TIKOLDREN-961563 format. One record per residue (C-alpha): residue number from 1; residue in one letter; y, z, x. Coordinates in Angstrom, 1 decimal, padded with zeros to 4 digits. Layout:
<NUM; a; <Y; Z; X>>
...
***
This chain:
<1; x; <026.6; -023.9; -017.4>>
<2; x; <023.2; -022.6; -016.3>>
<3; x; <020.3; -023.5; -018.5>>
<4; x; <019.0; -020.4; -020.5>>
<5; x; <015.7; -019.3; -019.1>>
<6; x; <013.6; -017.1; -021.5>>
<7; x; <012.0; -014.1; -019.9>>
<8; x; <008.2; -014.4; -019.9>>
<9; x; <006.7; -011.9; -022.4>>
<10; x; <004.5; -010.1; -020.0>>
<11; x; <007.3; -009.1; -017.7>>
<12; x; <010.2; -006.9; -018.7>>
<13; x; <013.4; -008.0; -017.0>>
<14; x; <013.7; -006.1; -013.8>>
<15; x; <016.3; -003.3; -013.6>>
<16; x; <018.0; -003.0; -010.3>>
<17; x; <019.5; 000.2; -008.9>>
<18; x; <020.9; 001.3; -005.6>>
<19; x; <018.6; 003.3; -003.4>>
<20; x; <021.2; 006.1; -003.7>>
<21; x; <020.4; 006.4; -007.4>>
<22; x; <016.7; 007.0; -006.9>>
<23; x; <015.4; 010.2; -008.5>>
<24; x; <012.1; 012.0; -008.7>>
<25; x; <010.0; 010.7; -011.6>>
<26; x; <011.3; 007.2; -011.5>>
<27; x; <009.0; 004.2; -011.0>>
<28; x; <009.8; 001.4; -008.7>>
<29; x; <008.3; -001.8; -007.5>>
<30; x; <007.7; -001.6; -003.7>>
<31; x; <006.1; -004.5; -001.8>>
<32; x; <005.1; -005.9; -005.1>>
<33; x; <003.3; -002.7; -006.3>>
<34; x; <004.4; -000.2; -008.8>>
<35; x; <004.9; 003.3; -007.5>>
<36; x; <006.1; 006.7; -008.8>>
<37; x; <008.8; 008.5; -006.9>>
<38; x; <007.4; 011.9; -006.0>>
<39; x; <010.3; 013.2; -003.8>>
<40; x; <013.7; 011.9; -002.7>>
<41; x; <015.9; 013.1; 000.1>>
<42; x; <019.4; 011.7; 000.8>>
<43; x; <020.3; 011.9; 004.4>>
<44; x; <023.7; 011.3; 006.1>>
<45; x; <023.1; 011.6; 009.9>>
<46; x; <026.4; 012.2; 011.7>>
<47; x; <027.9; 008.8; 012.5>>
<48; x; <025.0; 006.7; 011.2>>
<49; x; <024.7; 005.0; 007.8>>
<50; x; <023.4; 007.1; 005.0>>
<51; x; <019.8; 006.5; 004.0>>
<52; x; <017.4; 007.6; 001.4>>
<53; x; <013.9; 008.8; 002.3>>
<54; x; <011.3; 009.0; -000.5>>
<55; x; <007.6; 009.8; -001.0>>
<56; x; <006.0; 007.4; -003.5>>
<57; x; <002.6; 007.2; -005.0>>
<58; x; <001.1; 003.8; -005.8>>
<59; x; <-000.2; 003.8; -009.3>>
<60; x; <-003.0; 001.3; -008.7>>
<61; x; <-004.5; 003.1; -005.7>>
<62; x; <-003.2; 006.7; -006.1>>
<63; x; <-002.2; 006.6; -002.4>>
<64; x; <001.1; 008.1; -001.2>>
<65; x; <003.5; 006.6; 001.2>>
<66; x; <006.8; 007.5; 002.9>>
<67; x; <009.5; 004.9; 002.5>>
<68; x; <013.1; 004.6; 003.6>>
<69; x; <016.0; 002.6; 002.3>>
<70; x; <019.7; 002.4; 003.4>>
<71; x; <021.7; 004.0; 000.6>>
<72; x; <023.2; 000.7; -000.6>>
<73; x; <020.0; -001.3; -000.7>>
<74; x; <018.9; -002.6; -004.1>>
<75; x; <015.6; -001.2; -005.6>>
<76; x; <013.7; -002.6; -008.5>>
<77; x; <013.1; 000.0; -011.2>>
<78; x; <010.1; -000.2; -013.6>>
<79; x; <010.2; 001.1; -017.1>>
<80; x; <008.5; 004.6; -017.5>>
<81; x; <007.5; 006.1; -020.8>>
<82; x; <006.7; 009.8; -021.1>>
<83; x; <004.5; 011.2; -023.8>>
<84; x; <003.8; 014.8; -024.6>>
<85; x; <000.0; 015.0; -024.9>>
<86; x; <-002.7; 017.7; -025.0>>
<87; x; <-005.8; 017.7; -022.7>>
<88; x; <-008.9; 017.4; -024.8>>
<89; x; <-012.0; 017.0; -022.6>>
<90; x; <-013.4; 015.0; -019.7>>
<91; x; <-016.7; 013.0; -019.5>>
<92; x; <-018.0; 010.2; -017.3>>
<93; x; <-015.5; 007.8; -019.0>>
<94; x; <-012.5; 009.8; -017.8>>
<95; x; <-010.1; 012.5; -018.9>>
<96; x; <-009.2; 012.4; -022.6>>
<97; x; <-005.8; 013.4; -023.9>>
<98; x; <-004.6; 013.6; -027.5>>
<99; x; <-001.3; 012.8; -029.0>>
<100; x; <-000.7; 015.9; -031.2>>
<101; x; <001.3; 013.9; -033.7>>
<102; x; <-000.9; 010.9; -034.2>>
<103; x; <-004.3; 012.2; -032.9>>
<104; x; <-004.5; 009.0; -030.8>>
<105; x; <-006.7; 009.5; -027.8>>
<106; x; <-005.5; 008.3; -024.4>>
<107; x; <-008.1; 008.2; -021.6>>
<108; x; <-007.1; 008.4; -017.9>>
<109; x; <-009.3; 007.5; -015.0>>
<110; x; <-010.2; 010.3; -012.6>>
<111; x; <-008.2; 008.8; -009.7>>
<112; x; <-005.0; 008.9; -011.8>>
<113; x; <-005.6; 012.5; -012.8>>
<114; x; <-006.2; 013.3; -009.1>>
<115; x; <-005.6; 017.0; -008.2>>
<116; x; <-004.3; 017.8; -011.7>>
<117; x; <-007.9; 018.1; -012.7>>
<118; x; <-007.9; 021.6; -011.2>>
<119; x; <-005.6; 022.8; -014.0>>
<120; x; <-006.7; 020.9; -017.1>>
<121; x; <-008.1; 023.2; -019.8>>
<122; x; <-008.5; 022.4; -023.4>>
<123; x; <-005.2; 022.1; -025.4>>
<124; x; <-003.0; 022.3; -022.3>>
<125; x; <000.2; 020.4; -023.0>>
<126; x; <001.1; 017.8; -020.3>>
<127; x; <003.4; 014.8; -020.0>>
<128; x; <001.6; 011.6; -019.3>>
<129; x; <003.7; 008.9; -017.7>>
<130; x; <003.0; 005.3; -018.6>>
<131; x; <004.3; 002.4; -016.6>>
<132; x; <004.6; -000.9; -018.3>>
<133; x; <002.3; 000.4; -021.0>>
<134; x; <-000.4; 001.7; -018.7>>
<135; x; <-001.0; 005.5; -018.2>>
<136; x; <-000.2; 006.2; -014.6>>
<137; x; <000.2; 009.9; -013.9>>
<138; x; <-000.1; 013.4; -015.4>>
<139; x; <002.7; 015.9; -015.1>>
<140; x; <001.6; 019.5; -015.4>>
<141; x; <003.7; 022.4; -016.6>>
<142; x; <004.9; 024.5; -013.7>>
<143; x; <002.3; 027.1; -014.3>>
<144; x; <-001.0; 027.3; -016.2>>
<145; x; <-003.2; 030.2; -017.4>>
<146; x; <-006.8; 029.9; -016.2>>
<147; x; <-009.8; 032.2; -016.7>>
<148; x; <-011.6; 033.7; -013.6>>
<149; x; <-015.3; 032.8; -014.0>>
<150; x; <-016.6; 034.2; -010.7>>
<151; x; <-015.3; 036.7; -008.2>>
<152; x; <-016.9; 039.4; -006.1>>
<153; x; <-015.7; 042.9; -006.8>>
<154; x; <-013.1; 044.3; -004.4>>
<155; x; <-014.4; 046.6; -001.7>>
<156; x; <-013.7; 050.2; -002.4>>
<157; x; <-011.4; 052.0; 000.0>>
<158; x; <-009.6; 048.7; 000.7>>
<159; x; <-006.1; 049.9; -000.3>>
<160; x; <-004.0; 047.3; 001.6>>
<161; x; <-002.0; 045.5; -001.0>>
<162; x; <-002.2; 042.1; 000.7>>
<163; x; <-005.9; 041.9; 000.9>>
<164; x; <-007.2; 039.0; -001.2>>
<165; x; <-010.6; 037.6; -002.3>>
<166; x; <-011.6; 034.2; -003.5>>
<167; x; <-012.0; 033.6; -007.3>>
<168; x; <-013.5; 030.6; -009.0>>
<169; x; <-011.6; 029.5; -012.1>>
<170; x; <-012.9; 027.8; -015.2>>
<171; x; <-011.9; 024.4; -013.9>>
<172; x; <-013.9; 024.9; -010.7>>
<173; x; <-010.8; 025.5; -008.6>>
<174; x; <-011.1; 028.3; -006.0>>
<175; x; <-008.0; 030.5; -005.4>>
<176; x; <-007.2; 033.6; -003.5>>
<177; x; <-006.4; 036.6; -005.8>>
<178; x; <-005.8; 040.3; -005.3>>
<179; x; <-008.8; 042.6; -005.2>>
<180; x; <-008.1; 044.1; -008.6>>
<181; x; <-008.7; 040.8; -010.5>>
<182; x; <-012.0; 040.8; -012.3>>
<183; x; <-014.3; 038.1; -013.7>>
<184; x; <-013.2; 037.1; -017.2>>
<185; x; <-009.6; 037.9; -016.7>>
<186; x; <-006.9; 035.2; -017.2>>
<187; x; <-004.4; 034.6; -014.4>>
<188; x; <-001.3; 032.4; -014.0>>
<189; x; <-001.4; 029.7; -011.3>>
<190; x; <001.5; 027.8; -009.9>>
<191; x; <000.6; 024.1; -010.3>>
<192; x; <002.8; 023.0; -007.5>>
<193; x; <001.3; 025.3; -004.8>>
<194; x; <-002.0; 026.2; -006.4>>
<195; x; <-001.2; 029.9; -005.7>>
<196; x; <-001.9; 033.0; -007.8>>
<197; x; <001.2; 034.2; -009.7>>
<198; x; <000.0; 037.2; -011.6>>
<199; x; <-002.1; 038.3; -014.5>>
<200; x; <-001.5; 036.2; -017.7>>
***
């Protein structure tokens, strides 16, 4: 029979899957680089072969790419570990998250935190995805509550309901809010769109 070959310690044996089984949140190896699947669409054009279109984000560069597989192609999956952590603070070394159970600190580089930085406030609970033991991405809750630190007063006599004004939030993010929102108020923001959802 075949000689038994030990798997080198630094590489977990690869898991193969069909492109058809790809789901958002999985990690794959694409062109030799590990990437997170951000979105997947399954397409079956009329008389053509079904295919899978995905948007992936490379974890080493943070860049996104559109990729396409035929549904029956094999894809190499990479092990993803999810941890519930709380944001603590950021400094020049990066963004520091704490495991509420062990009080271990995990530090993520700014390029991995990317646009999530607009929503990170102390004690916010997030999921940190680690790939092959390395923190790779922050998953935010679907909405967060942030304090308005700066916003001009609404103009009197402006009664149209859809009129909005810019407000600066405690994270530095600027959003459009209704005129009645005042400095110091807390508001809910949709983390997927960045839009105002209402008073908190």
